[in-house]
DODRENPA-476548 format. One record per residue: residue in one letter; z, x, y of N, C-alpha, C in turn. Coordinates in steps of 0.02 Angstrom, whole numbers, padded with zeros to 5 digits, always signed. Example, Ala and Ser with C-alpha at 12.3 -4.5 7.8 and 13.67 -1.06 7.14 Angstrom:
a+00390+00660-00284+00390+00615-00225+00390+00660-00165
s+00354+00642-00112+00357+00684-00053+00394+00645+00002
***
This chain:
m+00179+00813+04272+00126+00833+04227+00113+00909+04231
n+00113+00936+04292+00102+01008+04300+00157+01048+04267
k+00219+01023+04272+00275+01058+04241+00268+01059+04165
i+00245+01003+04136+00235+01000+04064+00180+01049+04043
f+00125+01051+04082+00070+01096+04066+00093+01169+04069
l+00133+01186+04120+00157+01254+04126+00204+01272+04069
f+00245+01223+04048+00292+01236+03993+00254+01249+03928
i+00203+01207+03914+00163+01216+03853+00127+01283+03854
t+00099+01300+03913+00064+01364+03920+00111+01422+03908
y+00172+01416+03933+00222+01469+03923+00238+01478+03850
i+00247+01421+03814+00263+01424+03743+00206+01457+03704
i+00144+01437+03718+00086+01465+03682+00081+01540+03693
f+00087+01562+03755+00082+01634+03769+00141+01672+03740
s+00199+01639+03735+00256+01671+03704+00241+01686+03631
f+00208+01639+03596+00190+01650+03527+00138+01706+03521
i+00089+01705+03565+00034+01753+03561+00059+01824+03570
y+00104+01835+03618+00126+01903+03633+00190+01923+03596
a+00219+01878+03556+00276+01896+03515+00252+01937+03456
e+00299+01972+03425+00283+02010+03364+00263+01960+03310
s+00201+01964+03287+00175+01915+03240+00149+01949+03178
i+00166+01921+03119+00142+01949+03056+00115+01891+03014
w+00064+01907+02973+00035+01858+02928+00071+01862+02861
v+00092+01804+02836+00129+01802+02773+00100+01747+02729
n+00116+01751+02665+00095+01701+02617+00156+01670+02583
y+00210+01663+02621+00272+01636+02594+00309+01602+02652
g+00365+01571+02635+00407+01541+02686+00407+01465+02685
w+00353+01435+02659+00347+01362+02658+00351+01335+02587
e+00382+01374+02541+00385+01353+02471+00424+01289+02461
i+00468+01272+02507+00507+01211+02499+00461+01150+02493
f+00403+01152+02525+00355+01097+02518+00318+01100+02452
d+00307+01160+02426+00272+01168+02362+00317+01152+02303
n+00382+01169+02308+00428+01159+02253+00460+01090+02253
a+00453+01054+02307+00485+00989+02313+00449+00938+02269
g+00480+00880+02262+00449+00827+02224+00500+00785+02188
d+00478+00729+02163+00522+00688+02121+00509+00705+02048
g+00541+00667+02003+00533+00682+01932+00462+00675+01908
r+00426+00628+01935+00356+00618+01915+00313+00677+01937
a+00321+00698+02000+00280+00752+02026+00291+00817+01988
l+00355+00835+01976+00370+00897+01942+00344+00897+01871
s+00352+00841+01835+00329+00839+01766+00253+00840+01760
l+00218+00821+01813+00144+00823+01814+00118+00888+01845
g+00161+00937+01854+00139+01001+01882+00120+00997+01955
n+00147+00947+01991+00130+00936+02062+00055+00929+02073
s+00022+00899+02024-00051+00889+02028-00068+00823+02061
l-00046+00814+02124-00051+00749+02157-00098+00750+02217
t-00144+00797+02220-00192+00798+02276-00234+00735+02278
a-00251+00708+02219-00291+00646+02216-00251+00587+02191
d-00193+00599+02162-00151+00546+02133-00099+00523+02184
g-00108+00463+02211-00062+00438+02262-00019+00380+02239
s-00003+00378+02175+00033+00320+02148+00108+00322+02159
s+00136+00375+02187+00208+00378+02202+00218+00399+02274
p+00274+00379+02305+00285+00393+02377+00283+00467+02394
i+00309+00511+02350+00313+00582+02364+00244+00615+02369
s+00192+00580+02346+00125+00610+02344+00098+00629+02413
v+00127+00601+02467+00104+00619+02534+00115+00693+02550
l+00160+00726+02513+00170+00798+02523+00109+00837+02504
w+00070+00813+02456+00011+00849+02432-00053+00822+02463
n-00050+00763+02492-00108+00736+02527-00084+00680+02574
p-00087+00692+02639-00062+00640+02686-00104+00577+02686
a-00161+00577+02651-00201+00517+02646-00172+00466+02597
h-00120+00486+02561-00090+00441+02511-00041+00391+02542
q-00064+00354+02591-00022+00301+02621-00038+00235+02587
d+00013+00196+02572+00003+00132+02538+00056+00083+02562
t+00036+00037+02606+00083-00012+02633+00102-00065+02581
q+00064-00069+02526+00077-00119+02474+00117-00089+02416
r+00141-00028+02423+00177+00004+02369+00241-00035+02354
i+00253-00051+02290+00310-00093+02271+00375-00055+02277
l+00375+00010+02262+00436+00050+02264+00426+00106+02315
p+00434+00090+02380+00419+00139+02433+00474+00189+02448
f+00534+00178+02420+00591+00221+02435+00604+00266+02374
s+00613+00331+02387+00622+00378+02331+00673+00431+02349
y+00715+00448+02300+00763+00503+02309+00765+00543+02244
g+00768+00610+02252+00772+00653+02193+00816+00713+02205
h+00851+00734+02153+00893+00794+02154+00869+00841+02100
q+00865+00905+02117+00837+00954+02071+00881+01016+02066
n+00891+01040+02005+00923+01104+01992+00873+01150+01958
r+00857+01206+01991+00808+01252+01964+00842+01316+01941
f+00812+01346+01890+00836+01411+01864+00910+01408+01846
a+00927+01359+01803+00995+01351+01777+01046+01341+01832
g+01026+01306+01885+01073+01289+01938+01077+01339+01995
l+01038+01393+01994+01040+01442+02048+01014+01411+02113
v+00966+01367+02109+00936+01335+02167+00945+01260+02161
s+00970+01228+02212+00976+01155+02213+00936+01127+02271
s+00907+01069+02261+00867+01039+02314+00870+00963+02310
d+00857+00931+02367+00856+00858+02371+00795+00837+02411
v+00769+00779+02394+00712+00751+02431+00723+00676+02441
l+00708+00653+02501+00713+00582+02518+00648+00560+02550
v+00619+00507+02524+00554+00482+02548+00560+00408+02565
f+00535+00389+02622+00531+00318+02640+00475+00309+02690
s+00456+00247+02701+00401+00232+02747+00425+00185+02802
y+00389+00186+02857+00404+00142+02914+00339+00110+02937
n+00336+00045+02931+00274+00009+02947+00282-00045+03000
k+00343-00052+03027+00355-00103+03077+00337-00079+03147
k+00309-00124+03187+00294-00111+03257+00243-00055+03268
i+00209-00034+03216+00156+00017+03223+00095-00007+03185
k+00036+00013+03208-00026-00009+03177-00043+00030+03114
t-00023+00092+03111-00039+00133+03053+00025+00150+03015
p+00021+00157+02949+00081+00172+02909+00107+00242+02924
l+00173+00250+02919+00205+00314+02930+00251+00330+02872
s+00240+00386+02840+00283+00408+02785+00327+00465+02810
i+00391+00463+02790+00440+00513+02812+00471+00545+02750
v+00470+00611+02748+00499+00649+02693+00550+00698+02721
i+00610+00697+02695+00663+00744+02715+00680+00787+02655
l+00680+00852+02665+00691+00900+02610+00750+00945+02625
r+00787+00963+02573+00841+01012+02579+00840+01058+02518
e+00850+01122+02531+00853+01171+02476+00906+01223+02492
a+00945+01243+02442+01000+01290+02454+01008+01337+02395
v+01024+01399+02412+01041+01450+02362+01107+01481+02384
s+01156+01483+02339+01223+01507+02356+01237+01573+02321
n+01282+01612+02352+01308+01674+02323+01252+01723+02305
i+01210+01738+02353+01157+01788+02344+01187+01856+02357
p+01184+01904+02310+01215+01969+02322+01175+02011+02372
d+01211+02041+02419+01182+02087+02468+01202+02158+02448
t+01154+02196+02422+01168+02262+02394+01144+02319+02440
r+01132+02304+02503+01105+02355+02549+01154+02413+02559
d+01220+02400+02555+01269+02454+02565+01298+02479+02499
l+01266+02460+02444+01293+02478+02378+01288+02553+02364
l+01234+02585+02385+01222+02656+02371+01258+02700+02422
l+01300+02745+02398+01330+02797+02440+01282+02856+02441
d+01234+02852+02487+01178+02900+02488+01198+02963+02526
w+01242+03003+02495+01271+03060+02529+01243+03127+02505
g+01196+03126+02460+01167+03189+02436+01205+03218+02378
a+01182+03277+02356+01209+03309+02296+01282+03330+02304
d+01304+03347+02365+01374+03369+02374+01423+03312+02379
g+01398+03249+02383+01443+03192+02386+01480+03185+02451
m+01460+03221+02503+01493+03219+02568+01445+03192+02621
p+01466+03142+02660+01422+03114+02711+01414+03160+02771
g+01355+03160+02801+01343+03196+02863+01324+03268+02856
t+01319+03294+02794+01301+03365+02785+01225+03374+02782
m+01189+03319+02773+01116+03319+02770+01090+03368+02718
d+01124+03371+02661+01100+03413+02607+01045+03376+02569
f+01021+03407+02516+00965+03380+02477+00983+03311+02449
g+00941+03261+02462+00950+03194+02436+00987+03147+02481
e+01017+03171+02534+01056+03126+02577+01009+03082+02618
a+01026+03017+02620+00990+02967+02661+00917+02958+02641
n+00901+02971+02577+00832+02961+02555+00821+02895+02520
g+00874+02855+02514+00869+02789+02483+00862+02789+02408
v+00874+02846+02376+00868+02852+02303+00934+02875+02275
l+00952+02850+02216+01013+02870+02182+01001+02938+02149
d+01023+02991+02184+01014+03059+02159+01076+03082+02121
e+01069+03140+02088+01126+03170+02053+01181+03186+02103
g+01242+03167+02086+01299+03177+02131+01315+03118+02174
e+01271+03068+02176+01283+03007+02215+01308+02952+02169
r+01335+02899+02198+01363+02845+02158+01354+02778+02194
l+01369+02726+02156+01366+02658+02183+01437+02632+02193
d+01449+02602+02250+01514+02573+02265+01507+02497+02261
f+01527+02470+02204+01518+02398+02192+01562+02355+02237
e+01612+02384+02268+01653+02346+02315+01616+02332+02380
k+01559+02366+02390+01519+02356+02450+01473+02295+02445
i+01469+02265+02385+01426+02207+02377+01454+02148+02417
k+01411+02118+02457+01429+02058+02495+01385+02000+02470
y+01406+01940+02487+01370+01881+02464+01354+01836+02525
f+01294+01807+02523+01274+01763+02577+01238+01702+02548
n+01226+01653+02589+01193+01591+02568+01127+01581+02606
q+01084+01543+02575+01021+01523+02608+01016+01447+02605
s+00994+01418+02660+00983+01346+02662+00921+01331+02703
q+00884+01280+02682+00824+01258+02717+00825+01182+02722
w+00805+01158+02781+00794+01087+02792+00722+01079+02817
a+00689+01027+02794+00620+01017+02815+00607+00943+02827
l+00560+00930+02872+00540+00862+02889+00464+00857+02886
h+00439+00805+02853+00367+00795+02844+00350+00724+02865
l+00307+00718+02916+00284+00652+02942+00209+00646+02931
s+00187+00591+02903+00116+00584+02889+00093+00512+02901
t+00029+00506+02916-00002+00441+02925-00075+00447+02905
a-00107+00390+02896-00177+00390+02872-00213+00328+02897
k-00279+00332+02894-00320+00276+02914-00381+00273+02869
k-00399+00212+02849-00457+00203+02805-00519+00193+02847
i-00570+00232+02834-00635+00228+02868-00689+00219+02815
k-00715+00159+02810-00764+00141+02759-00734+00155+02690
n-00765+00199+02651-00741+00213+02583-00692+00271+02580
f-00678+00301+02637-00635+00360+02640-00568+00342+02672
t-00516+00377+02651-00451+00374+02684-00435+00443+02710
l-00423+00448+02776-00409+00512+02808-00336+00513+02831
g-00302+00568+02819-00232+00573+02836-00215+00638+02872
i-00161+00637+02909-00137+00696+02944-00061+00698+02938
a-00034+00758+02934+00038+00767+02927+00062+00822+02974
a+00121+00811+03004+00155+00862+03043+00219+00879+03005
k+00234+00944+03002+00293+00965+02964+00331+01018+03003
s+00397+01017+02993+00440+01066+03026+00489+01093+02974
l+00512+01154+02986+00556+01189+02939+00612+01224+02977
f+00673+01217+02953+00732+01248+02982+00765+01291+02928
h+00772+01355+02942+00793+01403+02890+00852+01444+02914
n+00904+01447+02872+00961+01491+02884+00966+01539+02825
l+00963+01603+02839+00965+01655+02787+01018+01706+02805
g+01077+01697+02776+01131+01745+02788+01149+01754+02860
g+01148+01700+02899+01165+01705+02970+01106+01712+03016
y+01046+01727+02989+00985+01730+03028+00952+01661+03026
n+00928+01638+03084+00900+01571+03089+00828+01573+03113
g+00790+01523+03091+00721+01518+03112+00697+01447+03108
n+00644+01432+03146+00614+01366+03148+00538+01373+03143
g+00507+01325+03109+00435+01328+03101+00403+01259+03106
f+00338+01259+03116+00301+01197+03119+00230+01209+03095
g+00198+01156+03071+00130+01161+03047+00099+01093+03038
f+00035+01092+03021-00002+01029+03013-00046+01033+02951
d-00053+00975+02918-00099+00968+02861-00145+00909+02874
i-00205+00913+02846-00251+00856+02848-00276+00844+02777
g-00291+00781+02762-00313+00765+02694-00361+00706+02694
a-00395+00698+02638-00442+00643+02629-00446+00626+02555
k-00465+00563+02541-00476+00543+02472-00526+00485+02471
f-00561+00478+02415-00604+00420+02405-00615+00411+02330
s-00637+00351+02312-00648+00334+02241-00722+00322+02229
p-00757+00372+02203-00830+00366+02193-00849+00326+02131
w-00801+00315+02085-00814+00277+02024-00751+00239+02003
k-00757+00197+01954-00702+00155+01932-00645+00196+01904
n-00584+00182+01928-00522+00214+01904-00521+00290+01915
g-00564+00314+01959-00566+00386+01974-00559+00398+02049
t-00523+00450+02068-00513+00467+02138-00519+00541+02148
l-00553+00560+02202-00557+00630+02223-00516+00639+02286
g-00480+00695+02290-00439+00709+02349-00448+00780+02373
m-00437+00791+02437-00442+00858+02466-00391+00864+02523
t-00357+00920+02524-00307+00933+02576-00317+01003+02605
f-00312+01007+02671-00316+01071+02706-00247+01085+02735
n-00206+01124+02698-00138+01139+02720-00137+01195+02772
h-00090+01191+02819-00083+01242+02872-00149+01251+02909
f-00186+01197+02920-00255+01204+02944-00259+01235+03014
t-00205+01233+03052-00204+01268+03117-00167+01335+03111
t-00152+01356+03050-00103+01408+03032-00034+01383+03052
s+00014+01391+03008+00083+01369+03022+00122+01427+03051
w+00166+01410+03097+00206+01460+03132+00279+01454+03112
f+00312+01512+03104+00384+01513+03092+00414+01566+03137
i+00463+01547+03179+00490+01592+03230+00563+01606+03214
w+00579+01670+03201+00648+01690+03189+00684+01701+03255
d+00751+01700+03252+00790+01707+03314+00785+01776+03345
n+00758+01826+03308+00748+01892+03337+00680+01899+03372
g+00641+01845+03373+00577+01845+03407+00518+01857+03361
t+00529+01874+03298+00474+01884+03251+00440+01818+03234
v+00374+01818+03236+00335+01758+03220+00297+01770+03155
e+00309+01728+03106+00273+01731+03043+00220+01676+03041
r+00158+01695+03027+00104+01646+03025+00077+01642+02954
t+00064+01580+02933+00042+01568+02864-00032+01548+02864
l-00071+01579+02820-00142+01565+02815-00154+01495+02786
p-00208+01463+02807-00225+01397+02778-00244+01403+02705
n-00237+01347+02669-00262+01344+02601-00294+01276+02589
l-00343+01276+02545-00382+01216+02531-00366+01192+02460
n-00350+01128+02454-00334+01098+02389-00383+01043+02373
c-00413+01045+02315-00457+00993+02291-00430+00966+02225
g-00432+00900+02217-00403+00870+02157-00441+00810+02133
l-00428+00793+02070-00460+00736+02037-00407+00700+01996
t-00409+00634+01996-00369+00594+01950-00413+00541+01918
q-00403+00530+01853-00443+00482+01816-00398+00443+01768
i-00405+00378+01768-00366+00334+01724-00412+00305+01671
y-00391+00309+01608-00427+00279+01553-00383+00223+01523
k-00409+00163+01520-00374+00106+01493-00400+00091+01423
l-00355+00092+01374-00374+00078+01305-00383+00003+01296
s-00439-00017+01269-00453-00088+01260-00407-00118+01206
n-00384-00178+01220-00342-00216+01174-00275-00183+01160
k-00256-00133+01201-00191-00101+01193-00160-00090+01262
p-00094-00099+01268-00062-00091+01334-00048-00017+01350
i-00097+00025+01341-00089+00097+01351-00140+00122+01402
d-00116+00158+01452-00159+00191+01501-00148+00266+01497
l-00202+00304+01503-00200+00376+01504-00224+00401+01572
r-00185+00444+01603-00204+00473+01668-00210+00549+01661
f-00265+00576+01688-00276+00648+01689-00282+00670+01762
n-00242+00719+01781-00244+00748+01848-00265+00821+01844
g-00302+00844+01893-00320+00914+01897-00329+00934+01969
g-00314+00997+01984-00321+01021+02053-00330+01095+02056
i-00360+01118+02110-00370+01190+02121-00351+01206+02193
t-00319+01263+02203-00296+01285+02269-00327+01352+02286
k-00357+01357+02345-00388+01419+02367-00358+01438+02435
i-00322+01495+02436-00293+01519+02498-00346+01559+02537
i-00355+01542+02600-00406+01576+02641-00389+01651+02644
g-00439+01692+02629-00429+01765+02632-00409+01796+02567
y-00397+01755+02515-00379+01781+02449-00433+01761+02399
k-00450+01807+02353-00502+01793+02305-00478+01747+02249
k-00415+01754+02229-00390+01717+02172-00378+01644+02190
a-00396+01599+02144-00383+01528+02152-00330+01506+02101
l-00290+01457+02120-00238+01431+02076-00257+01361+02054
y-00232+01341+01996-00249+01274+01972-00188+01240+01942
n-00189+01173+01941-00136+01134+01913-00165+01077+01872
l-00126+01053+01823-00149+01001+01778-00092+00952+01765
g-00109+00889+01751-00059+00840+01735-00087+00787+01688
f-00044+00764+01643-00063+00711+01595-00007+00660+01592
e-00025+00596+01593+00025+00543+01591+00002+00487+01544
l+00045+00470+01497+00033+00414+01452+00080+00358+01472
s+00052+00300+01487+00091+00243+01510+00085+00186+01460
y+00142+00161+01437+00143+00104+01391+00167+00042+01428
n+00123-00006+01433+00139-00071+01464+00165-00063+01535
s+00147-00007+01568+00169+00008+01637+00245+00008+01644
k+00280+00019+01588+00353+00019+01589+00383+00085+01566
f+00348+00119+01522+00373+00182+01494+00317+00234+01498
q+00333+00293+01525+00282+00345+01535+00306+00412+01508
i+00260+00447+01476+00272+00516+01452+00225+00562+01490
r+00251+00619+01514+00211+00662+01558+00214+00735+01537
l+00161+00770+01554+00156+00842+01540+00115+00874+01596
g+00135+00933+01619+00098+00964+01674+00104+01039+01677
r+00061+01068+01717+00061+01140+01731+00050+01149+01805
n+00095+01185+01840+00088+01192+01913+00048+01255+01930
n+00040+01267+01995+00000+01324+02019+00027+01391+01997
n+00091+01396+01983+00121+01459+01961+00119+01469+01886
g+00089+01422+01850+00083+01428+01778+00143+01401+01739
f+00191+01369+01773+00250+01342+01740+00232+01275+01706
i+00253+01268+01643+00242+01207+01606+00302+01161+01615
s+00290+01097+01621+00345+01048+01629+00328+00984+01592
t+00379+00946+01578+00370+00882+01544+00421+00833+01572
g+00412+00769+01556+00458+00719+01583+00442+00649+01559
i+00485+00603+01577+00476+00532+01559+00491+00489+01620
g+00467+00428+01619+00480+00380+01672+00495+00311+01643
l+00546+00278+01670+00563+00210+01652+00555+00166+01713
i+00514+00114+01708+00494+00075+01766+00511+00002+01756
w+00547-00026+01805+00559-00098+01808+00523-00126+01870
s+00530-00190+01881+00492-00221+01936+00514-00196+02004
r+00579-00181+02013+00605-00160+02078+00641-00093+02077
f+00637-00058+02020+00675+00004+02014+00644+00047+01960
s+00646+00113+01969+00620+00159+01918+00661+00223+01918
i+00663+00255+01860+00697+00319+01852+00648+00369+01822
d+00644+00429+01850+00600+00481+01826+00641+00544+01811
y+00626+00575+01755+00660+00637+01735+00607+00690+01719
a+00621+00752+01741+00575+00807+01727+00615+00867+01703
y+00584+00905+01658+00615+00964+01629+00564+01021+01629
r+00585+01079+01653+00542+01138+01652+00580+01194+01617
p+00557+01217+01559+00592+01270+01523+00589+01336+01561
s+00633+01381+01542+00634+01447+01574+00568+01483+01562
p+00536+01510+01615+00474+01548+01605+00486+01607+01557
s+00438+01619+01515+00445+01672+01465+00459+01740+01497
y+00504+01776+01466+00521+01845+01484+00551+01852+01555
t+00576+01797+01584+00605+01802+01651+00681+01795+01650
g+00708+01754+01605+00780+01743+01604+00805+01701+01662
f+00759+01666+01697+00779+01626+01755+00818+01563+01736
g+00810+01540+01676+00842+01477+01657+00797+01417+01670
s+00814+01362+01639+00773+01301+01645+00787+01264+01710
s+00742+01218+01726+00749+01176+01786+00745+01103+01766
q+00787+01062+01798+00788+00991+01784+00789+00951+01849
l+00759+00893+01847+00757+00849+01906+00762+00777+01883
i+00802+00739+01918+00806+00667+01906+00797+00632+01974
s+00759+00580+01974+00745+00544+02037+00739+00469+02022
f+00742+00431+02074+00732+00359+02067+00691+00333+02125
r+00656+00278+02112+00617+00242+02162+00640+00170+02162
l+00641+00139+02220+00664+00070+02222+00633+00033+02281
d+00640-00033+02279+00620-00077+02333+00681-00087+02378
p+00679-00063+02441+00738-00068+02485+00758-00140+02498
n+00711-00187+02499+00728-00257+02509+00769-00284+02450
w+00751-00262+02390+00789-00281+02331+00860-00253+02334
l+00866-00189+02355+00932-00158+02361+00974-00195+02414
k+00942-00212+02470+00978-00248+02523+01004-00315+02498
s+00963-00351+02461+00985-00416+02435+01042-00409+02386
k+01042-00355+02346+01096-00343+02298+01161-00328+02334
i+01157-00288+02388+01217-00271+02426+01246-00333+02459
i+01202-00374+02488+01225-00435+02522+01259-00483+02472
s+01231-00486+02412+01260-00531+02362+01329-00510+02339
l+01344-00445+02348+01410-00420+02327+01462-00427+02382
l+01440-00439+02443+01487-00444+02500+01517-00514+02505
***
């Protein structure tokens, strides 16, 4: 026990005395992830827990009675420049509280490294003379670019998200632990953080949700010893379902607001879903970055397919993003496989 205490103390003091900087980036893989339903609704799932992936936005969204608890999605963003995958499943055996597991992967290939592109030799074009303009980082008269100096590297991220929840009277409280593994052109880093969330239904067909992301501040440690710390942010959301009388049509409205601690500006997201006979769904959303998305969902008793499309943001030239995902009942899949053997 004393050895464990000394080891934990050593780790904590290593973080405290390491070079540490406050950042507002690095964990985007959790913000950009999602299945087809989440992306098409603008990731407005702080209060909407009707799909397995929703635990990423609120760990209180645990549901042991969910019919389709297994989910997989593949996404191509910005015309294929960024690819990502997400796998979601739950584990409820031999434990008293439900456990949701999310595995994320994101990769960017062939990123140009232009740091050596400029031959910053000054006006005389000769290195080492220290004449006017040499080594100032600016393309001056007499200098040139050597395009053969361009190198290419890759970026990859893997992330793990574990969450559980417990119902206390009319409230459901959840907590999540998350870890991140990042490789950037040969540089490696690891991070960890925690989220807490809550939700309750104060009226019929309506739910309020709240999540405190990075509530202990999240840490990311690079292999050179640099520690990046992420500020907490608070997310509040609402979801409301309207059922049309005498018609098999349901309308769902989602809304959410995000406030980063220490920043004045708040971000918001919106989502709309029209469901016909609980079999066919049309969706529209806006995420925190202002990107508009749309999508559809086809639902059967043991299987569903979701598709999302996000057009290229205006004046950016980034290209469109598409995502297709499916949800299924693993017991149904198991029975189908056994029947084929």
